[in-house]
PLY file of the C-alpha trace (Angstrom):
ply
format ascii 1.0
element vertex 111
property float x
property float y
property float z
element edge 110
property int vertex1
property int vertex2
end_header
-14.76 1.14 25.70
-13.46 -2.36 26.32
-9.79 -3.28 26.26
-10.53 -5.53 23.27
-12.02 -2.65 21.31
-9.13 -0.34 22.24
-6.65 -3.00 21.11
-8.52 -3.37 17.81
-8.48 0.40 17.27
-4.74 0.52 18.01
-4.16 -2.32 15.55
-6.23 -0.50 12.95
-4.23 2.69 13.46
-0.98 0.74 13.07
-2.25 -0.99 9.93
-3.30 2.30 8.36
0.05 3.88 9.19
1.74 0.91 7.51
-0.42 1.44 4.41
0.49 5.15 4.37
4.20 4.31 4.62
3.86 1.81 1.78
2.08 4.44 -0.34
4.99 6.80 0.25
7.45 4.04 -0.66
5.55 3.37 -3.89
5.61 7.05 -4.77
9.37 7.19 -4.17
9.84 4.05 -6.30
7.84 5.64 -9.10
10.03 8.75 -9.00
13.17 6.61 -9.01
11.82 4.64 -11.98
11.05 7.79 -13.95
14.50 9.16 -13.19
16.14 5.93 -14.29
14.12 5.88 -17.51
15.18 9.46 -18.26
18.82 8.48 -17.68
18.52 5.49 -20.01
16.90 7.60 -22.72
19.64 10.22 -22.26
22.30 7.48 -22.62
20.68 6.20 -25.80
20.15 9.60 -27.37
23.77 10.39 -26.50
24.73 7.38 -28.62
22.73 8.74 -31.55
19.40 6.93 -31.06
16.39 9.14 -31.83
14.16 10.05 -28.86
11.11 7.91 -29.75
13.08 4.70 -30.39
15.13 5.45 -27.28
11.91 5.59 -25.24
10.89 2.18 -26.61
14.27 0.63 -25.94
14.40 2.15 -22.45
11.05 0.55 -21.61
12.66 -2.87 -22.16
15.90 -2.12 -20.33
16.58 -4.68 -17.58
17.28 -1.93 -15.03
13.84 -0.48 -15.62
12.14 -3.89 -15.61
13.74 -4.57 -12.22
12.04 -1.45 -10.85
8.76 -2.53 -12.41
8.93 -5.95 -10.72
9.74 -4.30 -7.39
6.82 -1.89 -7.74
4.46 -4.78 -8.52
5.59 -6.60 -5.37
5.32 -3.46 -3.26
1.85 -2.74 -4.61
0.69 -6.25 -3.76
2.06 -5.94 -0.23
0.41 -2.54 0.18
-2.93 -3.89 -1.03
-2.69 -6.87 1.34
-2.07 -4.48 4.25
-5.00 -2.37 3.09
-7.18 -5.50 3.20
-5.93 -6.22 6.74
-6.81 -2.67 7.79
-10.27 -2.99 6.27
-10.87 -6.28 8.11
-9.79 -4.61 11.35
-12.19 -1.75 10.69
-15.07 -4.21 10.45
-13.94 -5.93 13.65
-13.94 -2.56 15.42
-17.44 -1.83 14.15
-18.64 -5.27 15.27
-17.10 -4.79 18.70
-18.82 -1.41 19.07
-22.15 -2.92 18.02
-21.70 -5.70 20.56
-21.00 -3.10 23.26
-24.10 -1.17 22.25
-26.21 -4.32 22.37
-24.85 -5.15 25.83
-25.79 -1.70 27.09
-29.30 -1.95 25.68
-29.98 -5.47 26.95
-27.47 -6.55 29.60
-29.37 -9.78 30.36
-29.26 -11.04 26.77
-25.62 -9.98 26.36
-24.59 -12.02 29.43
-26.25 -15.16 28.07
0 1
1 2
2 3
3 4
4 5
5 6
6 7
7 8
8 9
9 10
10 11
11 12
12 13
13 14
14 15
15 16
16 17
17 18
18 19
19 20
20 21
21 22
22 23
23 24
24 25
25 26
26 27
27 28
28 29
29 30
30 31
31 32
32 33
33 34
34 35
35 36
36 37
37 38
38 39
39 40
40 41
41 42
42 43
43 44
44 45
45 46
46 47
47 48
48 49
49 50
50 51
51 52
52 53
53 54
54 55
55 56
56 57
57 58
58 59
59 60
60 61
61 62
62 63
63 64
64 65
65 66
66 67
67 68
68 69
69 70
70 71
71 72
72 73
73 74
74 75
75 76
76 77
77 78
78 79
79 80
80 81
81 82
82 83
83 84
84 85
85 86
86 87
87 88
88 89
89 90
90 91
91 92
92 93
93 94
94 95
95 96
96 97
97 98
98 99
99 100
100 101
101 102
102 103
103 104
104 105
105 106
106 107
107 108
108 109
109 110
């Protein structure tokens, strides 16, 4: 395998690890959001608001909306990194095909 191909594979591995870490971060953010929503609903029901209206009010609470905006940004970043990883995967495949072609026809590959 060429150094170029090995470097591409290493970059792909790094990109996929980054995507996995971002997935974990998104999952943690989702748990934190759910916990915060439960706390807001608990606060509201403690003040005498019925559960269903409390759920509706909680959904519009600025603290919860802040989490939602953060999750949207994190999802976009994760999806961009996923696109980078996919592009690297295609570059690895192309590099391997080029190596295969060079092995099959060394004269044409040198030209």
